[in-house]
Chimera marker file (.cmm) of the C-alpha trace (Angstrom):
<marker_set name="trace">
<marker id="1" x="-74.145" y="4.976" z="-63.087" r="1" g="1" b="0" radius="0.5"/>
<marker id="2" x="-71.618" y="2.237" z="-64.810" r="1" g="1" b="0" radius="0.5"/>
<marker id="3" x="-73.404" y="0.256" z="-67.116" r="1" g="1" b="0" radius="0.5"/>
<marker id="4" x="-70.648" y="-2.179" z="-67.663" r="1" g="1" b="0" radius="0.5"/>
<marker id="5" x="-70.736" y="-2.932" z="-64.127" r="1" g="1" b="0" radius="0.5"/>
<marker id="6" x="-74.545" y="-4.594" z="-64.001" r="1" g="1" b="0" radius="0.5"/>
<marker id="7" x="-75.560" y="-7.750" z="-63.550" r="1" g="1" b="0" radius="0.5"/>
<marker id="8" x="-78.604" y="-9.937" z="-62.347" r="1" g="1" b="0" radius="0.5"/>
<marker id="9" x="-79.549" y="-10.223" z="-58.558" r="1" g="1" b="0" radius="0.5"/>
<marker id="10" x="-77.676" y="-12.704" z="-56.404" r="1" g="1" b="0" radius="0.5"/>
<marker id="11" x="-79.932" y="-16.442" z="-57.238" r="1" g="1" b="0" radius="0.5"/>
<marker id="12" x="-82.319" y="-14.650" z="-60.410" r="1" g="1" b="0" radius="0.5"/>
<marker id="13" x="-79.784" y="-17.220" z="-63.071" r="1" g="1" b="0" radius="0.5"/>
<marker id="14" x="-78.488" y="-20.859" z="-63.005" r="1" g="1" b="0" radius="0.5"/>
<marker id="15" x="-76.094" y="-22.597" z="-65.555" r="1" g="1" b="0" radius="0.5"/>
<marker id="16" x="-77.871" y="-25.592" z="-67.443" r="1" g="1" b="0" radius="0.5"/>
<marker id="17" x="-77.289" y="-28.289" z="-66.658" r="1" g="1" b="0" radius="0.5"/>
<marker id="18" x="-74.723" y="-30.059" z="-69.443" r="1" g="1" b="0" radius="0.5"/>
<marker id="19" x="-75.002" y="-33.409" z="-69.737" r="1" g="1" b="0" radius="0.5"/>
<marker id="20" x="-73.202" y="-36.165" z="-70.926" r="1" g="1" b="0" radius="0.5"/>
<marker id="21" x="-69.860" y="-34.993" z="-69.628" r="1" g="1" b="0" radius="0.5"/>
<marker id="22" x="-69.069" y="-37.059" z="-67.290" r="1" g="1" b="0" radius="0.5"/>
<marker id="23" x="-69.736" y="-38.522" z="-64.291" r="1" g="1" b="0" radius="0.5"/>
<marker id="24" x="-68.737" y="-35.496" z="-62.107" r="1" g="1" b="0" radius="0.5"/>
<marker id="25" x="-71.576" y="-33.601" z="-63.517" r="1" g="1" b="0" radius="0.5"/>
<marker id="26" x="-74.396" y="-35.965" z="-62.179" r="1" g="1" b="0" radius="0.5"/>
<marker id="27" x="-75.727" y="-36.221" z="-65.629" r="1" g="1" b="0" radius="0.5"/>
<marker id="28" x="-72.772" y="-37.957" z="-67.434" r="1" g="1" b="0" radius="0.5"/>
<marker id="29" x="-72.795" y="-41.427" z="-69.165" r="1" g="1" b="0" radius="0.5"/>
<marker id="30" x="-76.809" y="-41.709" z="-69.776" r="1" g="1" b="0" radius="0.5"/>
<marker id="31" x="-77.509" y="-38.585" z="-70.308" r="1" g="1" b="0" radius="0.5"/>
<marker id="32" x="-80.626" y="-39.197" z="-68.508" r="1" g="1" b="0" radius="0.5"/>
<marker id="33" x="-81.306" y="-40.882" z="-71.185" r="1" g="1" b="0" radius="0.5"/>
<marker id="34" x="-82.131" y="-44.626" z="-69.755" r="1" g="1" b="0" radius="0.5"/>
<marker id="35" x="-79.438" y="-47.609" z="-71.238" r="1" g="1" b="0" radius="0.5"/>
<marker id="36" x="-79.123" y="-48.032" z="-74.949" r="1" g="1" b="0" radius="0.5"/>
<marker id="37" x="-82.147" y="-48.507" z="-77.367" r="1" g="1" b="0" radius="0.5"/>
<marker id="38" x="-83.565" y="-46.774" z="-79.913" r="1" g="1" b="0" radius="0.5"/>
<marker id="39" x="-85.163" y="-44.081" z="-77.723" r="1" g="1" b="0" radius="0.5"/>
<marker id="40" x="-82.020" y="-43.184" z="-76.207" r="1" g="1" b="0" radius="0.5"/>
<marker id="41" x="-80.238" y="-42.613" z="-80.119" r="1" g="1" b="0" radius="0.5"/>
<marker id="42" x="-80.702" y="-39.724" z="-81.253" r="1" g="1" b="0" radius="0.5"/>
<marker id="43" x="-82.918" y="-38.647" z="-84.500" r="1" g="1" b="0" radius="0.5"/>
<marker id="44" x="-85.112" y="-40.784" z="-83.146" r="1" g="1" b="0" radius="0.5"/>
<marker id="45" x="-88.994" y="-40.140" z="-83.852" r="1" g="1" b="0" radius="0.5"/>
<marker id="46" x="-92.182" y="-42.494" z="-83.405" r="1" g="1" b="0" radius="0.5"/>
<marker id="47" x="-94.257" y="-43.182" z="-85.789" r="1" g="1" b="0" radius="0.5"/>
<marker id="48" x="-98.027" y="-41.696" z="-85.145" r="1" g="1" b="0" radius="0.5"/>
<marker id="49" x="-100.493" y="-44.066" z="-83.273" r="1" g="1" b="0" radius="0.5"/>
<marker id="50" x="-97.199" y="-46.546" z="-82.748" r="1" g="1" b="0" radius="0.5"/>
<marker id="51" x="-98.021" y="-49.477" z="-80.213" r="1" g="1" b="0" radius="0.5"/>
<marker id="52" x="-94.854" y="-51.039" z="-78.839" r="1" g="1" b="0" radius="0.5"/>
<marker id="53" x="-95.974" y="-53.608" z="-82.395" r="1" g="1" b="0" radius="0.5"/>
<marker id="54" x="-99.165" y="-54.644" z="-81.490" r="1" g="1" b="0" radius="0.5"/>
<marker id="55" x="-101.547" y="-53.688" z="-83.931" r="1" g="1" b="0" radius="0.5"/>
<marker id="56" x="-102.479" y="-49.609" z="-84.030" r="1" g="1" b="0" radius="0.5"/>
<marker id="57" x="-106.089" y="-48.650" z="-83.240" r="1" g="1" b="0" radius="0.5"/>
<marker id="58" x="-105.945" y="-46.567" z="-86.298" r="1" g="1" b="0" radius="0.5"/>
<marker id="59" x="-105.016" y="-50.170" z="-88.480" r="1" g="1" b="0" radius="0.5"/>
<marker id="60" x="-107.834" y="-52.331" z="-85.887" r="1" g="1" b="0" radius="0.5"/>
<marker id="61" x="-110.842" y="-50.238" z="-86.808" r="1" g="1" b="0" radius="0.5"/>
<marker id="62" x="-111.673" y="-50.819" z="-90.228" r="1" g="1" b="0" radius="0.5"/>
<marker id="63" x="-112.320" y="-48.031" z="-92.632" r="1" g="1" b="0" radius="0.5"/>
<marker id="64" x="-116.256" y="-47.099" z="-93.219" r="1" g="1" b="0" radius="0.5"/>
<marker id="65" x="-117.867" y="-43.984" z="-95.284" r="1" g="1" b="0" radius="0.5"/>
<marker id="66" x="-118.116" y="-41.972" z="-98.219" r="1" g="1" b="0" radius="0.5"/>
<marker id="67" x="-117.674" y="-37.956" z="-97.823" r="1" g="1" b="0" radius="0.5"/>
<marker id="68" x="-119.204" y="-36.851" z="-101.639" r="1" g="1" b="0" radius="0.5"/>
<marker id="69" x="-117.164" y="-33.273" z="-102.547" r="1" g="1" b="0" radius="0.5"/>
<marker id="70" x="-118.926" y="-32.385" z="-104.646" r="1" g="1" b="0" radius="0.5"/>
<marker id="71" x="-122.032" y="-31.794" z="-102.144" r="1" g="1" b="0" radius="0.5"/>
<marker id="72" x="-123.421" y="-28.843" z="-101.651" r="1" g="1" b="0" radius="0.5"/>
<marker id="73" x="-124.174" y="-27.700" z="-98.242" r="1" g="1" b="0" radius="0.5"/>
<marker id="74" x="-127.706" y="-25.495" z="-97.870" r="1" g="1" b="0" radius="0.5"/>
<marker id="75" x="-128.999" y="-23.868" z="-94.750" r="1" g="1" b="0" radius="0.5"/>
<marker id="76" x="-132.569" y="-24.392" z="-94.393" r="1" g="1" b="0" radius="0.5"/>
<marker id="77" x="-134.534" y="-21.539" z="-93.415" r="1" g="1" b="0" radius="0.5"/>
<marker id="78" x="-138.571" y="-21.595" z="-93.426" r="1" g="1" b="0" radius="0.5"/>
<marker id="79" x="-140.630" y="-19.453" z="-94.760" r="1" g="1" b="0" radius="0.5"/>
<marker id="80" x="-142.073" y="-18.903" z="-91.392" r="1" g="1" b="0" radius="0.5"/>
<marker id="81" x="-139.088" y="-17.462" z="-90.320" r="1" g="1" b="0" radius="0.5"/>
<marker id="82" x="-139.620" y="-15.078" z="-93.585" r="1" g="1" b="0" radius="0.5"/>
<marker id="83" x="-142.870" y="-13.723" z="-92.730" r="1" g="1" b="0" radius="0.5"/>
<marker id="84" x="-141.425" y="-13.554" z="-88.871" r="1" g="1" b="0" radius="0.5"/>
<marker id="85" x="-138.938" y="-11.166" z="-90.679" r="1" g="1" b="0" radius="0.5"/>
<marker id="86" x="-141.049" y="-9.032" z="-92.987" r="1" g="1" b="0" radius="0.5"/>
<marker id="87" x="-143.634" y="-7.751" z="-90.196" r="1" g="1" b="0" radius="0.5"/>
<marker id="88" x="-141.069" y="-6.706" z="-87.490" r="1" g="1" b="0" radius="0.5"/>
<marker id="89" x="-138.946" y="-5.470" z="-90.245" r="1" g="1" b="0" radius="0.5"/>
<marker id="90" x="-141.861" y="-4.166" z="-92.264" r="1" g="1" b="0" radius="0.5"/>
<marker id="91" x="-140.075" y="-5.622" z="-95.458" r="1" g="1" b="0" radius="0.5"/>
<marker id="92" x="-141.436" y="-6.336" z="-99.181" r="1" g="1" b="0" radius="0.5"/>
<marker id="93" x="-137.585" y="-8.270" z="-99.996" r="1" g="1" b="0" radius="0.5"/>
<marker id="94" x="-135.295" y="-10.834" z="-98.904" r="1" g="1" b="0" radius="0.5"/>
<marker id="95" x="-132.705" y="-11.296" z="-100.172" r="1" g="1" b="0" radius="0.5"/>
<marker id="96" x="-128.713" y="-12.917" z="-99.097" r="1" g="1" b="0" radius="0.5"/>
<marker id="97" x="-127.995" y="-9.536" z="-96.939" r="1" g="1" b="0" radius="0.5"/>
<marker id="98" x="-130.972" y="-8.854" z="-95.103" r="1" g="1" b="0" radius="0.5"/>
<marker id="99" x="-131.399" y="-12.540" z="-93.665" r="1" g="1" b="0" radius="0.5"/>
<marker id="100" x="-127.529" y="-12.441" z="-92.721" r="1" g="1" b="0" radius="0.5"/>
<marker id="101" x="-128.078" y="-8.915" z="-91.197" r="1" g="1" b="0" radius="0.5"/>
<marker id="102" x="-131.036" y="-10.471" z="-89.344" r="1" g="1" b="0" radius="0.5"/>
<marker id="103" x="-128.370" y="-13.223" z="-87.520" r="1" g="1" b="0" radius="0.5"/>
<marker id="104" x="-130.076" y="-16.137" z="-90.054" r="1" g="1" b="0" radius="0.5"/>
<marker id="105" x="-127.283" y="-16.845" z="-91.953" r="1" g="1" b="0" radius="0.5"/>
<marker id="106" x="-123.470" y="-16.866" z="-91.819" r="1" g="1" b="0" radius="0.5"/>
<marker id="107" x="-121.918" y="-15.106" z="-94.811" r="1" g="1" b="0" radius="0.5"/>
<marker id="108" x="-120.427" y="-17.768" z="-97.336" r="1" g="1" b="0" radius="0.5"/>
<marker id="109" x="-123.076" y="-20.080" z="-96.890" r="1" g="1" b="0" radius="0.5"/>
<marker id="110" x="-125.684" y="-21.055" z="-99.457" r="1" g="1" b="0" radius="0.5"/>
<marker id="111" x="-129.406" y="-20.459" z="-98.562" r="1" g="1" b="0" radius="0.5"/>
<marker id="112" x="-132.396" y="-23.087" z="-98.983" r="1" g="1" b="0" radius="0.5"/>
<marker id="113" x="-135.970" y="-21.567" z="-98.508" r="1" g="1" b="0" radius="0.5"/>
<marker id="114" x="-138.111" y="-24.279" z="-97.233" r="1" g="1" b="0" radius="0.5"/>
<marker id="115" x="-141.869" y="-24.690" z="-97.089" r="1" g="1" b="0" radius="0.5"/>
<marker id="116" x="-142.879" y="-25.160" z="-92.842" r="1" g="1" b="0" radius="0.5"/>
<marker id="117" x="-145.345" y="-22.438" z="-91.894" r="1" g="1" b="0" radius="0.5"/>
<marker id="118" x="-147.435" y="-19.803" z="-93.299" r="1" g="1" b="0" radius="0.5"/>
<marker id="119" x="-146.955" y="-16.925" z="-95.480" r="1" g="1" b="0" radius="0.5"/>
<marker id="120" x="-149.183" y="-13.792" z="-95.498" r="1" g="1" b="0" radius="0.5"/>
<marker id="121" x="-147.035" y="-11.021" z="-97.037" r="1" g="1" b="0" radius="0.5"/>
<marker id="122" x="-146.610" y="-10.904" z="-100.667" r="1" g="1" b="0" radius="0.5"/>
<marker id="123" x="-143.259" y="-11.184" z="-100.813" r="1" g="1" b="0" radius="0.5"/>
<marker id="124" x="-140.070" y="-11.326" z="-103.238" r="1" g="1" b="0" radius="0.5"/>
<marker id="125" x="-137.166" y="-13.482" z="-101.918" r="1" g="1" b="0" radius="0.5"/>
<marker id="126" x="-134.087" y="-13.924" z="-103.495" r="1" g="1" b="0" radius="0.5"/>
<marker id="127" x="-131.796" y="-17.547" z="-102.081" r="1" g="1" b="0" radius="0.5"/>
<marker id="128" x="-129.713" y="-20.127" z="-103.143" r="1" g="1" b="0" radius="0.5"/>
<marker id="129" x="-132.232" y="-22.867" z="-104.035" r="1" g="1" b="0" radius="0.5"/>
<marker id="130" x="-136.147" y="-23.196" z="-102.489" r="1" g="1" b="0" radius="0.5"/>
<marker id="131" x="-137.708" y="-26.316" z="-101.936" r="1" g="1" b="0" radius="0.5"/>
<marker id="132" x="-141.328" y="-27.064" z="-104.336" r="1" g="1" b="0" radius="0.5"/>
<marker id="133" x="-143.951" y="-26.181" z="-101.230" r="1" g="1" b="0" radius="0.5"/>
<marker id="134" x="-141.943" y="-22.958" z="-100.112" r="1" g="1" b="0" radius="0.5"/>
<marker id="135" x="-141.882" y="-21.901" z="-104.259" r="1" g="1" b="0" radius="0.5"/>
<marker id="136" x="-145.140" y="-22.602" z="-104.834" r="1" g="1" b="0" radius="0.5"/>
<marker id="137" x="-146.093" y="-20.907" z="-100.812" r="1" g="1" b="0" radius="0.5"/>
<marker id="138" x="-144.709" y="-17.749" z="-102.456" r="1" g="1" b="0" radius="0.5"/>
<marker id="139" x="-146.242" y="-17.806" z="-105.625" r="1" g="1" b="0" radius="0.5"/>
<marker id="140" x="-149.413" y="-18.361" z="-104.066" r="1" g="1" b="0" radius="0.5"/>
<marker id="141" x="-149.618" y="-14.789" z="-102.568" r="1" g="1" b="0" radius="0.5"/>
<marker id="142" x="-147.574" y="-13.585" z="-106.404" r="1" g="1" b="0" radius="0.5"/>
<marker id="143" x="-144.827" y="-12.842" z="-104.645" r="1" g="1" b="0" radius="0.5"/>
<marker id="144" x="-141.591" y="-13.480" z="-106.824" r="1" g="1" b="0" radius="0.5"/>
<marker id="145" x="-138.682" y="-16.662" z="-105.881" r="1" g="1" b="0" radius="0.5"/>
<marker id="146" x="-135.571" y="-15.053" z="-107.352" r="1" g="1" b="0" radius="0.5"/>
<marker id="147" x="-132.731" y="-17.344" z="-107.679" r="1" g="1" b="0" radius="0.5"/>
<marker id="148" x="-129.463" y="-16.383" z="-106.763" r="1" g="1" b="0" radius="0.5"/>
<link id1="1" id2="2" r="1" g="1" b="0" radius="0.2"/>
<link id1="2" id2="3" r="1" g="1" b="0" radius="0.2"/>
<link id1="3" id2="4" r="1" g="1" b="0" radius="0.2"/>
<link id1="4" id2="5" r="1" g="1" b="0" radius="0.2"/>
<link id1="5" id2="6" r="1" g="1" b="0" radius="0.2"/>
<link id1="6" id2="7" r="1" g="1" b="0" radius="0.2"/>
<link id1="7" id2="8" r="1" g="1" b="0" radius="0.2"/>
<link id1="8" id2="9" r="1" g="1" b="0" radius="0.2"/>
<link id1="9" id2="10" r="1" g="1" b="0" radius="0.2"/>
<link id1="10" id2="11" r="1" g="1" b="0" radius="0.2"/>
<link id1="11" id2="12" r="1" g="1" b="0" radius="0.2"/>
<link id1="12" id2="13" r="1" g="1" b="0" radius="0.2"/>
<link id1="13" id2="14" r="1" g="1" b="0" radius="0.2"/>
<link id1="14" id2="15" r="1" g="1" b="0" radius="0.2"/>
<link id1="15" id2="16" r="1" g="1" b="0" radius="0.2"/>
<link id1="16" id2="17" r="1" g="1" b="0" radius="0.2"/>
<link id1="17" id2="18" r="1" g="1" b="0" radius="0.2"/>
<link id1="18" id2="19" r="1" g="1" b="0" radius="0.2"/>
<link id1="19" id2="20" r="1" g="1" b="0" radius="0.2"/>
<link id1="20" id2="21" r="1" g="1" b="0" radius="0.2"/>
<link id1="21" id2="22" r="1" g="1" b="0" radius="0.2"/>
<link id1="22" id2="23" r="1" g="1" b="0" radius="0.2"/>
<link id1="23" id2="24" r="1" g="1" b="0" radius="0.2"/>
<link id1="24" id2="25" r="1" g="1" b="0" radius="0.2"/>
<link id1="25" id2="26" r="1" g="1" b="0" radius="0.2"/>
<link id1="26" id2="27" r="1" g="1" b="0" radius="0.2"/>
<link id1="27" id2="28" r="1" g="1" b="0" radius="0.2"/>
<link id1="28" id2="29" r="1" g="1" b="0" radius="0.2"/>
<link id1="29" id2="30" r="1" g="1" b="0" radius="0.2"/>
<link id1="30" id2="31" r="1" g="1" b="0" radius="0.2"/>
<link id1="31" id2="32" r="1" g="1" b="0" radius="0.2"/>
<link id1="32" id2="33" r="1" g="1" b="0" radius="0.2"/>
<link id1="33" id2="34" r="1" g="1" b="0" radius="0.2"/>
<link id1="34" id2="35" r="1" g="1" b="0" radius="0.2"/>
<link id1="35" id2="36" r="1" g="1" b="0" radius="0.2"/>
<link id1="36" id2="37" r="1" g="1" b="0" radius="0.2"/>
<link id1="37" id2="38" r="1" g="1" b="0" radius="0.2"/>
<link id1="38" id2="39" r="1" g="1" b="0" radius="0.2"/>
<link id1="39" id2="40" r="1" g="1" b="0" radius="0.2"/>
<link id1="40" id2="41" r="1" g="1" b="0" radius="0.2"/>
<link id1="41" id2="42" r="1" g="1" b="0" radius="0.2"/>
<link id1="42" id2="43" r="1" g="1" b="0" radius="0.2"/>
<link id1="43" id2="44" r="1" g="1" b="0" radius="0.2"/>
<link id1="44" id2="45" r="1" g="1" b="0" radius="0.2"/>
<link id1="45" id2="46" r="1" g="1" b="0" radius="0.2"/>
<link id1="46" id2="47" r="1" g="1" b="0" radius="0.2"/>
<link id1="47" id2="48" r="1" g="1" b="0" radius="0.2"/>
<link id1="48" id2="49" r="1" g="1" b="0" radius="0.2"/>
<link id1="49" id2="50" r="1" g="1" b="0" radius="0.2"/>
<link id1="50" id2="51" r="1" g="1" b="0" radius="0.2"/>
<link id1="51" id2="52" r="1" g="1" b="0" radius="0.2"/>
<link id1="52" id2="53" r="1" g="1" b="0" radius="0.2"/>
<link id1="53" id2="54" r="1" g="1" b="0" radius="0.2"/>
<link id1="54" id2="55" r="1" g="1" b="0" radius="0.2"/>
<link id1="55" id2="56" r="1" g="1" b="0" radius="0.2"/>
<link id1="56" id2="57" r="1" g="1" b="0" radius="0.2"/>
<link id1="57" id2="58" r="1" g="1" b="0" radius="0.2"/>
<link id1="58" id2="59" r="1" g="1" b="0" radius="0.2"/>
<link id1="59" id2="60" r="1" g="1" b="0" radius="0.2"/>
<link id1="60" id2="61" r="1" g="1" b="0" radius="0.2"/>
<link id1="61" id2="62" r="1" g="1" b="0" radius="0.2"/>
<link id1="62" id2="63" r="1" g="1" b="0" radius="0.2"/>
<link id1="63" id2="64" r="1" g="1" b="0" radius="0.2"/>
<link id1="64" id2="65" r="1" g="1" b="0" radius="0.2"/>
<link id1="65" id2="66" r="1" g="1" b="0" radius="0.2"/>
<link id1="66" id2="67" r="1" g="1" b="0" radius="0.2"/>
<link id1="67" id2="68" r="1" g="1" b="0" radius="0.2"/>
<link id1="68" id2="69" r="1" g="1" b="0" radius="0.2"/>
<link id1="69" id2="70" r="1" g="1" b="0" radius="0.2"/>
<link id1="70" id2="71" r="1" g="1" b="0" radius="0.2"/>
<link id1="71" id2="72" r="1" g="1" b="0" radius="0.2"/>
<link id1="72" id2="73" r="1" g="1" b="0" radius="0.2"/>
<link id1="73" id2="74" r="1" g="1" b="0" radius="0.2"/>
<link id1="74" id2="75" r="1" g="1" b="0" radius="0.2"/>
<link id1="75" id2="76" r="1" g="1" b="0" radius="0.2"/>
<link id1="76" id2="77" r="1" g="1" b="0" radius="0.2"/>
<link id1="77" id2="78" r="1" g="1" b="0" radius="0.2"/>
<link id1="78" id2="79" r="1" g="1" b="0" radius="0.2"/>
<link id1="79" id2="80" r="1" g="1" b="0" radius="0.2"/>
<link id1="80" id2="81" r="1" g="1" b="0" radius="0.2"/>
<link id1="81" id2="82" r="1" g="1" b="0" radius="0.2"/>
<link id1="82" id2="83" r="1" g="1" b="0" radius="0.2"/>
<link id1="83" id2="84" r="1" g="1" b="0" radius="0.2"/>
<link id1="84" id2="85" r="1" g="1" b="0" radius="0.2"/>
<link id1="85" id2="86" r="1" g="1" b="0" radius="0.2"/>
<link id1="86" id2="87" r="1" g="1" b="0" radius="0.2"/>
<link id1="87" id2="88" r="1" g="1" b="0" radius="0.2"/>
<link id1="88" id2="89" r="1" g="1" b="0" radius="0.2"/>
<link id1="89" id2="90" r="1" g="1" b="0" radius="0.2"/>
<link id1="90" id2="91" r="1" g="1" b="0" radius="0.2"/>
<link id1="91" id2="92" r="1" g="1" b="0" radius="0.2"/>
<link id1="92" id2="93" r="1" g="1" b="0" radius="0.2"/>
<link id1="93" id2="94" r="1" g="1" b="0" radius="0.2"/>
<link id1="94" id2="95" r="1" g="1" b="0" radius="0.2"/>
<link id1="95" id2="96" r="1" g="1" b="0" radius="0.2"/>
<link id1="96" id2="97" r="1" g="1" b="0" radius="0.2"/>
<link id1="97" id2="98" r="1" g="1" b="0" radius="0.2"/>
<link id1="98" id2="99" r="1" g="1" b="0" radius="0.2"/>
<link id1="99" id2="100" r="1" g="1" b="0" radius="0.2"/>
<link id1="100" id2="101" r="1" g="1" b="0" radius="0.2"/>
<link id1="101" id2="102" r="1" g="1" b="0" radius="0.2"/>
<link id1="102" id2="103" r="1" g="1" b="0" radius="0.2"/>
<link id1="103" id2="104" r="1" g="1" b="0" radius="0.2"/>
<link id1="104" id2="105" r="1" g="1" b="0" radius="0.2"/>
<link id1="105" id2="106" r="1" g="1" b="0" radius="0.2"/>
<link id1="106" id2="107" r="1" g="1" b="0" radius="0.2"/>
<link id1="107" id2="108" r="1" g="1" b="0" radius="0.2"/>
<link id1="108" id2="109" r="1" g="1" b="0" radius="0.2"/>
<link id1="109" id2="110" r="1" g="1" b="0" radius="0.2"/>
<link id1="110" id2="111" r="1" g="1" b="0" radius="0.2"/>
<link id1="111" id2="112" r="1" g="1" b="0" radius="0.2"/>
<link id1="112" id2="113" r="1" g="1" b="0" radius="0.2"/>
<link id1="113" id2="114" r="1" g="1" b="0" radius="0.2"/>
<link id1="114" id2="115" r="1" g="1" b="0" radius="0.2"/>
<link id1="115" id2="116" r="1" g="1" b="0" radius="0.2"/>
<link id1="116" id2="117" r="1" g="1" b="0" radius="0.2"/>
<link id1="117" id2="118" r="1" g="1" b="0" radius="0.2"/>
<link id1="118" id2="119" r="1" g="1" b="0" radius="0.2"/>
<link id1="119" id2="120" r="1" g="1" b="0" radius="0.2"/>
<link id1="120" id2="121" r="1" g="1" b="0" radius="0.2"/>
<link id1="121" id2="122" r="1" g="1" b="0" radius="0.2"/>
<link id1="122" id2="123" r="1" g="1" b="0" radius="0.2"/>
<link id1="123" id2="124" r="1" g="1" b="0" radius="0.2"/>
<link id1="124" id2="125" r="1" g="1" b="0" radius="0.2"/>
<link id1="125" id2="126" r="1" g="1" b="0" radius="0.2"/>
<link id1="126" id2="127" r="1" g="1" b="0" radius="0.2"/>
<link id1="127" id2="128" r="1" g="1" b="0" radius="0.2"/>
<link id1="128" id2="129" r="1" g="1" b="0" radius="0.2"/>
<link id1="129" id2="130" r="1" g="1" b="0" radius="0.2"/>
<link id1="130" id2="131" r="1" g="1" b="0" radius="0.2"/>
<link id1="131" id2="132" r="1" g="1" b="0" radius="0.2"/>
<link id1="132" id2="133" r="1" g="1" b="0" radius="0.2"/>
<link id1="133" id2="134" r="1" g="1" b="0" radius="0.2"/>
<link id1="134" id2="135" r="1" g="1" b="0" radius="0.2"/>
<link id1="135" id2="136" r="1" g="1" b="0" radius="0.2"/>
<link id1="136" id2="137" r="1" g="1" b="0" radius="0.2"/>
<link id1="137" id2="138" r="1" g="1" b="0" radius="0.2"/>
<link id1="138" id2="139" r="1" g="1" b="0" radius="0.2"/>
<link id1="139" id2="140" r="1" g="1" b="0" radius="0.2"/>
<link id1="140" id2="141" r="1" g="1" b="0" radius="0.2"/>
<link id1="141" id2="142" r="1" g="1" b="0" radius="0.2"/>
<link id1="142" id2="143" r="1" g="1" b="0" radius="0.2"/>
<link id1="143" id2="144" r="1" g="1" b="0" radius="0.2"/>
<link id1="144" id2="145" r="1" g="1" b="0" radius="0.2"/>
<link id1="145" id2="146" r="1" g="1" b="0" radius="0.2"/>
<link id1="146" id2="147" r="1" g="1" b="0" radius="0.2"/>
<link id1="147" id2="148" r="1" g="1" b="0" radius="0.2"/>
</marker_set>
């Protein structure tokens, strides 16, 4: 077998149509870009949101609102969920890693313990923040609150 005689199967390759190379090519003159005007020129790019000179939507609609860049967003977990988790796994200490393993929070999230529900176990709870009611409920059961 001679590698110099290899060629693609008949009809599998086509020559690219060369635009703007005279009337005989079938794509001469305007090279499929219509007639004259800004869009037919090289380097044309339309501004984002351009609506043909009409006032664009992003300028018609008023701006509103405020985004606080210093806001800390917490994932709230109620003490009733901690109670269920502690009973299920027989835990005395609940920290962030325990909650991540249980699927309650994802990594890198800040956790705040909230006071909904009843607590009937003595627990040591470690989290980023606690509501007053949650802290009182944990301390009422002689548990400990640790802010990470």
